[in-house]
C-alpha positions as CSV (number, residue, x, y, z in Angstrom):
1,X,-83.9,-46.0,-23.0
2,X,-80.7,-43.8,-20.9
3,X,-78.8,-46.2,-19.0
4,X,-78.5,-45.1,-15.0
5,X,-74.8,-44.5,-14.1
6,X,-73.2,-42.5,-10.8
7,X,-73.7,-39.3,-12.9
8,X,-77.9,-39.6,-13.1
9,X,-77.7,-41.1,-9.2
10,X,-75.8,-37.9,-8.1
11,X,-78.2,-35.5,-10.1
12,X,-81.5,-36.8,-8.8
13,X,-80.0,-36.7,-5.5
14,X,-78.4,-33.7,-5.5
15,X,-74.9,-34.8,-4.2
16,X,-71.8,-35.6,-5.7
17,X,-70.3,-38.4,-7.9
18,X,-67.8,-39.3,-5.6
19,X,-70.4,-39.5,-2.0
20,X,-72.9,-41.8,-4.4
21,X,-69.9,-44.1,-5.3
22,X,-68.6,-44.3,-1.7
23,X,-72.4,-44.7,-0.6
24,X,-73.0,-47.7,-2.7
25,X,-69.6,-49.0,-1.4
26,X,-70.6,-48.8,2.0
27,X,-67.4,-45.9,3.3
28,X,-67.4,-45.0,6.7
29,X,-67.4,-41.4,5.1
30,X,-70.6,-41.4,3.9
31,X,-73.7,-41.1,6.8
32,X,-76.2,-44.3,7.0
33,X,-79.1,-41.6,6.5
34,X,-77.6,-40.9,2.8
35,X,-76.4,-44.9,2.0
36,X,-80.6,-45.2,2.2
37,X,-81.3,-42.8,0.1
38,X,-78.8,-43.6,-2.9
39,X,-79.4,-47.5,-2.3
40,X,-83.3,-47.0,-2.7
41,X,-82.9,-44.7,-5.7
42,X,-80.7,-47.2,-7.2
43,X,-83.1,-50.2,-6.5
44,X,-86.0,-48.2,-7.7
45,X,-84.1,-46.9,-10.6
46,X,-82.4,-50.9,-11.6
47,X,-78.6,-49.3,-11.0
48,X,-76.0,-51.7,-11.8
49,X,-72.3,-50.9,-11.5
50,X,-70.0,-51.1,-14.4
51,X,-67.5,-53.5,-12.9
52,X,-65.2,-52.9,-15.3
53,X,-64.9,-48.8,-14.9
54,X,-64.7,-49.7,-11.2
55,X,-61.7,-51.7,-11.5
56,X,-60.0,-48.8,-13.9
57,X,-60.9,-46.4,-11.0
58,X,-59.7,-48.5,-8.4
59,X,-56.5,-49.2,-11.0
60,X,-56.8,-53.1,-10.6
61,X,-57.6,-55.3,-13.4
62,X,-59.6,-58.2,-11.0
63,X,-57.2,-60.6,-12.1
64,X,-54.4,-62.4,-10.1
65,X,-51.5,-64.5,-12.0
66,X,-50.7,-68.2,-10.8
67,X,-47.2,-69.5,-11.6
68,X,-46.8,-73.0,-11.4
69,X,-44.4,-75.1,-12.8
70,X,-46.2,-78.0,-14.4
71,X,-49.5,-79.2,-14.7
72,X,-49.8,-83.0,-14.8
73,X,-48.6,-83.1,-11.0
74,X,-52.2,-83.6,-9.1
75,X,-50.6,-81.5,-6.3
76,X,-51.1,-78.4,-9.2
77,X,-54.4,-79.2,-10.8
78,X,-56.1,-79.3,-6.8
79,X,-54.2,-76.0,-5.8
80,X,-55.3,-74.4,-8.8
81,X,-59.3,-75.3,-8.0
82,X,-58.7,-74.4,-4.4
83,X,-57.3,-70.6,-6.0
84,X,-60.6,-70.7,-8.7
85,X,-62.8,-71.1,-5.8
86,X,-61.7,-68.4,-3.8
87,X,-61.3,-66.0,-6.9
88,X,-64.2,-66.4,-8.2
89,X,-66.1,-65.9,-4.9
90,X,-64.5,-62.5,-4.7
91,X,-64.8,-61.5,-8.7
92,X,-61.4,-62.4,-10.1
93,X,-59.9,-63.8,-12.7
94,X,-57.1,-66.5,-12.8
95,X,-54.6,-66.4,-15.4
96,X,-52.1,-69.6,-15.4
97,X,-48.4,-69.5,-16.4
98,X,-46.3,-72.5,-16.5
99,X,-42.6,-72.7,-16.2
100,X,-42.5,-76.6,-16.9
101,X,-39.4,-76.6,-14.1
102,X,-37.8,-74.3,-15.9
103,X,-35.5,-71.6,-15.0
104,X,-35.5,-69.6,-18.3
105,X,-39.0,-69.7,-18.5
106,X,-39.5,-68.7,-15.0
107,X,-37.4,-65.5,-15.6
108,X,-39.1,-64.3,-18.7
109,X,-42.5,-65.2,-17.1
110,X,-41.7,-63.3,-14.4
111,X,-40.5,-60.1,-16.7
112,X,-43.6,-60.3,-18.5
113,X,-45.6,-59.8,-15.2
114,X,-43.5,-57.1,-14.4
115,X,-45.4,-55.0,-16.9
116,X,-48.9,-54.6,-14.7
117,X,-51.4,-57.5,-16.2
118,X,-52.2,-58.8,-12.9
119,X,-53.0,-57.3,-9.1
120,X,-50.9,-60.2,-7.6
121,X,-49.3,-63.4,-8.1
122,X,-49.3,-67.0,-6.3
123,X,-46.3,-69.0,-7.0
124,X,-44.7,-71.9,-6.8
125,X,-41.1,-71.9,-7.5
126,X,-39.6,-74.0,-10.5
127,X,-37.3,-76.8,-9.6
128,X,-34.6,-75.7,-11.7
129,X,-34.0,-72.4,-10.5
130,X,-30.5,-71.8,-9.2
131,X,-31.1,-67.8,-8.3
132,X,-33.5,-65.5,-7.4
133,X,-32.4,-62.3,-8.9
134,X,-35.5,-62.4,-11.1
135,X,-37.6,-63.3,-8.2
136,X,-36.4,-59.9,-5.9
137,X,-37.2,-57.8,-8.8
138,X,-40.6,-58.9,-9.6
139,X,-41.3,-58.5,-5.7
140,X,-39.9,-55.0,-6.0
141,X,-42.5,-53.4,-8.9
142,X,-45.1,-56.2,-7.7
143,X,-45.1,-56.9,-4.1
144,X,-48.3,-58.6,-3.7
145,X,-47.1,-61.8,-4.0
146,X,-47.9,-65.3,-1.9
147,X,-45.9,-68.2,-2.8
148,X,-47.4,-71.9,-2.1
149,X,-45.8,-74.8,-1.9
150,X,-42.2,-74.6,-3.7
151,X,-41.7,-70.8,-2.2
152,X,-38.2,-68.5,-2.6
153,X,-37.4,-67.9,1.3
154,X,-35.5,-64.7,-0.4
155,X,-38.4,-62.9,-0.8
156,X,-40.7,-61.4,2.5
157,X,-43.9,-62.3,2.2
158,X,-46.6,-64.8,3.0
159,X,-46.0,-68.7,2.0
160,X,-48.4,-71.5,2.1
161,X,-46.8,-75.0,2.6
162,X,-47.0,-78.5,4.5
163,X,-45.0,-79.8,6.9
164,X,-42.0,-80.7,4.9
165,X,-40.0,-81.7,7.8
166,X,-42.0,-84.0,9.6
167,X,-43.9,-85.7,6.4
168,X,-40.1,-86.4,5.6
169,X,-39.2,-88.2,8.6
170,X,-42.5,-90.2,8.4
171,X,-42.1,-91.2,5.0
172,X,-38.4,-92.3,5.9
173,X,-39.9,-93.9,9.5
174,X,-42.5,-96.0,7.8
175,X,-40.1,-97.8,4.7
176,X,-37.7,-98.6,8.1
177,X,-40.6,-99.9,10.1
178,X,-41.2,-102.1,7.0
179,X,-38.0,-103.3,6.8
180,X,-35.7,-101.0,4.4
181,X,-32.6,-101.0,5.3
182,X,-31.0,-99.1,2.1
183,X,-33.4,-96.4,1.1
184,X,-32.9,-94.4,-1.6
185,X,-34.4,-90.7,-1.4
186,X,-35.2,-88.9,-5.2
187,X,-34.8,-85.0,-4.1
188,X,-37.0,-82.9,-6.4
189,X,-34.4,-79.6,-5.6
190,X,-31.5,-79.1,-3.2
191,X,-32.0,-75.2,-3.9
192,X,-35.3,-74.7,-2.8
193,X,-36.7,-75.2,1.3
194,X,-38.9,-78.3,-0.1
195,X,-36.2,-80.0,-1.1
196,X,-34.1,-79.3,2.2
197,X,-36.3,-80.0,4.3
198,X,-37.7,-83.2,3.2
199,X,-34.2,-84.1,2.6
200,X,-33.4,-83.4,6.4
201,X,-36.8,-85.0,7.5
202,X,-35.5,-88.5,5.9
203,X,-31.8,-87.6,7.3
204,X,-33.3,-87.6,11.0
205,X,-35.5,-90.3,10.6
206,X,-32.5,-92.7,9.6
207,X,-30.2,-91.0,12.6
208,X,-32.9,-91.9,15.1
209,X,-33.0,-95.4,13.2
210,X,-29.1,-96.1,14.0
211,X,-29.0,-96.1,9.8
212,X,-25.8,-94.2,8.6
213,X,-26.6,-91.7,5.7
214,X,-25.0,-92.4,2.5
215,X,-24.8,-89.5,-0.4
216,X,-24.3,-92.4,-3.1
217,X,-28.4,-92.9,-2.4
218,X,-29.7,-89.4,-3.2
219,X,-30.8,-88.6,-7.1
220,X,-31.5,-85.5,-8.2
221,X,-34.5,-85.9,-10.1
222,X,-34.6,-82.6,-11.8
223,X,-34.8,-83.9,-15.2
224,X,-37.5,-84.8,-17.5
225,X,-39.1,-88.1,-17.1
226,X,-37.1,-90.5,-18.9
227,X,-33.8,-89.0,-17.5
228,X,-35.0,-89.6,-13.9
229,X,-35.9,-93.1,-14.6
230,X,-32.4,-93.9,-16.3
231,X,-31.1,-92.6,-13.2
232,X,-32.9,-94.8,-11.1
233,X,-32.3,-97.7,-12.9
234,X,-28.6,-97.1,-12.5
235,X,-28.9,-96.6,-8.9
236,X,-30.9,-99.6,-8.5
237,X,-28.1,-101.8,-11.0
238,X,-24.9,-100.4,-8.9
239,X,-26.3,-100.6,-5.8
240,X,-28.9,-103.7,-5.6
241,X,-29.0,-103.8,-2.0
242,X,-31.8,-100.7,-2.3
243,X,-34.5,-102.0,-0.7
244,X,-36.7,-98.7,-0.1
245,X,-37.4,-95.8,-2.3
246,X,-38.8,-91.7,-0.9
247,X,-39.8,-89.7,-4.1
248,X,-39.9,-86.2,-2.7
249,X,-42.2,-85.9,-5.4
250,X,-45.4,-87.2,-7.6
251,X,-43.3,-87.4,-11.2
252,X,-40.9,-89.4,-9.4
253,X,-42.6,-91.9,-7.9
254,X,-43.9,-93.0,-11.6
255,X,-40.4,-93.2,-12.9
256,X,-39.3,-95.6,-9.5
257,X,-42.6,-97.6,-10.7
258,X,-40.9,-97.5,-14.4
259,X,-37.4,-98.5,-13.6
260,X,-38.5,-101.3,-10.8
261,X,-40.5,-102.5,-13.9
262,X,-37.8,-102.5,-16.3
263,X,-34.8,-104.4,-13.8
264,X,-37.6,-107.0,-13.0
265,X,-37.2,-105.4,-9.1
266,X,-40.9,-106.4,-7.7
267,X,-43.1,-103.8,-5.4
268,X,-42.5,-104.3,-2.2
269,X,-41.0,-107.4,-2.3
270,X,-37.6,-106.4,-3.7
271,X,-37.9,-102.2,-3.1
272,X,-40.4,-100.6,-1.0
273,X,-41.8,-97.2,-2.4
274,X,-43.3,-93.9,-0.6
275,X,-43.6,-90.6,-2.3
276,X,-45.5,-87.2,-2.0
277,X,-48.8,-87.5,-4.3
278,X,-51.9,-86.4,-4.6
279,X,-52.8,-88.8,-7.2
280,X,-56.3,-89.8,-7.4
281,X,-55.5,-93.0,-9.2
282,X,-52.8,-94.3,-6.3
283,X,-55.0,-96.9,-5.2
284,X,-55.0,-98.2,-8.7
285,X,-51.8,-98.8,-9.3
286,X,-50.0,-102.1,-9.8
287,X,-49.3,-102.2,-6.4
288,X,-51.4,-99.3,-4.6
289,X,-49.0,-96.9,-4.1
290,X,-48.3,-95.6,0.0
291,X,-48.7,-91.9,-0.8
292,X,-47.8,-88.3,1.4
293,X,-50.8,-86.5,0.5
294,X,-50.9,-82.8,0.6
295,X,-54.0,-80.6,1.6
296,X,-53.5,-79.0,-2.2
297,X,-57.1,-77.8,-2.5
298,X,-56.7,-76.4,1.1
299,X,-53.0,-74.7,0.2
300,X,-55.1,-73.0,-3.2
301,X,-57.5,-71.6,-1.0
302,X,-55.5,-69.8,1.8
303,X,-52.9,-68.5,-0.6
304,X,-55.4,-66.9,-2.8
305,X,-57.1,-66.1,0.9
306,X,-54.0,-63.8,1.7
307,X,-53.4,-62.4,-1.7
308,X,-57.0,-61.1,-2.3
309,X,-57.9,-60.1,1.2
310,X,-53.8,-57.6,0.8
311,X,-55.1,-56.8,-2.6
312,X,-58.6,-55.5,-1.8
313,X,-57.4,-54.1,1.9
314,X,-54.4,-52.2,0.0
315,X,-52.1,-53.7,2.4
316,X,-48.7,-55.5,2.3
317,X,-48.3,-58.7,3.1
318,X,-46.0,-60.1,5.6
319,X,-44.0,-63.2,6.5
320,X,-45.9,-63.2,9.5
321,X,-49.2,-64.3,7.8
322,X,-47.7,-67.6,6.4
323,X,-49.9,-71.1,6.9
324,X,-48.1,-74.6,7.1
325,X,-50.7,-77.0,6.8
326,X,-50.5,-80.8,7.7
327,X,-49.9,-83.6,5.4
328,X,-51.1,-87.2,5.5
329,X,-49.7,-90.8,5.3
330,X,-52.0,-93.5,3.5
331,X,-50.0,-96.4,3.8
332,X,-51.1,-98.6,0.7
333,X,-49.8,-102.4,-0.9
334,X,-46.0,-100.4,-2.5
335,X,-44.3,-100.5,1.2
336,X,-46.2,-103.6,2.4
337,X,-43.9,-105.6,4.4
338,X,-43.3,-109.0,3.4
339,X,-42.8,-112.3,5.6
């Protein structure tokens, strides 16, 4: 039996192939009566559209790329789940690219993606990125880009983020209210807005409490886990008065726990710790971790929605489409006041 295609439908209805195709896509260019005729015959002959051929005609691959710094961070795992749900519902495939928070890898990935292998990109920038000319070149060749969480401010597109300044303020204020007077801040990247905004919130909360800002209590946690743990241990040795730690990303929280354990600094009696984390077992750590938890799943979903709407409608993505979602503080044992 010959398969039913657009050509056969067009011949039987005495219509052009283009008209039949537009009718099946519910185009406004085709009358309601003609659409009904086409749909009726398509149903009668059990016509099934060739998705691959349709994609080729529209010059799309039905694939989006997702570029992330790391996969062992629970934030990104949840964000990917949100992205994949939206993509699947829209008939798109998702390709994941890992930069491992490395600038050179990010450059290599962006050069690869300039070849047109995906219809659009969702991207979270590597904290190791020093400058962004590679992203500007990528944007010039593929403008369908939405940044999420770690954004590139040099690119005029939509971003989906959380309220980093307010969350940084809230985390620091929480430590102060728990009795901390010397609070270290573990910075993810001073080159990205995510790092700057969280640190500005930290500084503002210190100022509001009348606590002087001390640059020597800032650690750039841009290295590997072992290096970060050693940096924190060194800080705690040099500054034994430190009684609070605000970690701006999840992996720096784990390094903080490891450093305190190695030095025999009890949490929360000696040092209280709060950090940005979507760690599912935060409540099972010893002691349970107080977190600023981002709506990671929703961030992924919203970013994917913006991107796929732009791809399907062939419209530009504008900065005005940016979304800021609210994070939430979950208080647990690691910041408990000790009386």
